[in-house]
N, C-alpha and C positions, 0 to 999 in steps of 0.2 A: 503495501501500500504505499502510496506517496505523502509523506509525513507535508510536504508543500501543497497540497491541495486547498484549494480557494474556496472554502462554502458558505454559500449565503444565506443569511437571515431569514425569515418567514416573514415575507410582505404583505400574507391576506389578513384582511382586517387590522392592520398596523399602519398608524399614520405616519405622515412625515418626521416627524419627530421622534416616534419611537423606531421608527427603521435607522435614523441618523445614530439614535442614542444605542443602537444594535449592533452598529457598526464600529464603536470604539473597541473594541478589543481585534479588530481585522486590520492588518498591514494597509489601511487606505486611509485616505482624508477626506472628508465632506465640507466643502466653503459655500459660503452662499454669495454671490459678489453679482456685482453689474456683469451682463456677460454682451457682444456687441450682436447687432442686427437682430436675428431671429432664431440665433440661440438660445435653445433651453437648459441645455447642460455638456456637460465636455470631460471625459476620464482621460488622464496622461496616465500610459503606464511606466513612463521611466519614472515618474514622482510616487507614482499612486496615487495620484489625486483627482478627486469628482470636485467641478465646479458646477453651482446650480445659479440658474440667474434668479436674480434676489426679490423679484418681481413676479413671477408665476405665482399661481392661486393654489390653494392646498392640494386639490388633484391632482395637477401641473407638476405640482413639487414634487409628491407620490410616485409619481408614473417617472418623471425626467428621473429621480434617486433610484429608482428599479432598474431603469434603464440602465442606467451606468455603471451599476453594479454588475449588474450580468457583463459588461463587458471586464469590469474587473477581474468575475470569477473567471474568463475567460481568455483574461491576460492578451485583450485585443490591442493592437498595437496601432492601427489603420483606419480608416473609415472613409480611403480614398481607391480609386480605381475599380476595376473589377472583384477585384477579393475584398476590399471595402465594404464595397456592395453586398457581397456575400455576408458578411461578418453581419452589417450592421441590420438585413432582412431576417437572420437569425434572432440578434438580440431583441428587436421587436418582436419575432415570434416565442420566446422564450419567456419576456418580459411580460406578454399577456397572459401567456400560462401559469404565472405564478402570481399574479394578481387577481384573478377571476378562478373562480370554481365553475367546471360545465354547469352544474347543479343550479348555483345564485345564479347564474346566468340565463338559462332554461327557463326560468319561473319569472326574471324580471324579462326577456323576450317576450313571453308570454304575456305576463302583464299589462305592456308599452306596447302592444301590438308591434312589435322592431322596431321603434323610433330608436333610434341610433344616440339621439343626447339626452333622452329619458332615461334611457337603459345606463349611460354612462354615469350619470348625476346619481342614479341609484346604488350602481355599484362602484362609487367612489374613487371612479378614472377618468382618464380622456376621452374623446369620441374615438381620436386614433386609435388607444388600446383596442376600444371595441374592434374596430374594423381588424386589426389587426388578429385578433380573437376570433373573429368571423374566418380568419383567412386561415390559422391555426387549428378551427375544427374542421374546414373544409379540406385541407391536406391529412389531415390524423383519417378523415373517411376514406378520403382516395387511396393513401397506406392502407388503410384495412382491408378497403375493397381488393385491393392489390393483392396483398398477401391473402386472405380468401379465394381468390381465382387462382394464385401460384398453388394452393393447397387441393383446391378440384382436379387438378389436372394431374396431380400424382399417383 
């Protein structure tokens, strides 16, 4: 077993402040600051530093921190180019899967007739995280269907 393995705290039903407090024992620092342009968060592997834009509202802070912590967990070093796009897509899917339970999503989806904004508010995440979670579910269903088809061929 790798002693250097990075383990994330649990994000479910945790506030931004609670997640920040949970990171105090990890080899990563979290700082709220003013970020340029439309950047909401940045992770730098060399310094193990996460910067979160101080102008974000609570759900945005929580989701951005969770996303940047996923980058930390995987020691991601780039978000540019083709590799960066794959890393970013993976981080977004994993973040969504760590912030939302499928059963809670299903209840909210039913209660709000699929209204993405209302679902996001109910689950205390951003609309982007809901969209990423929907993509995650679709991808998971596609993989399960493919595995089932493979089993039937055997």
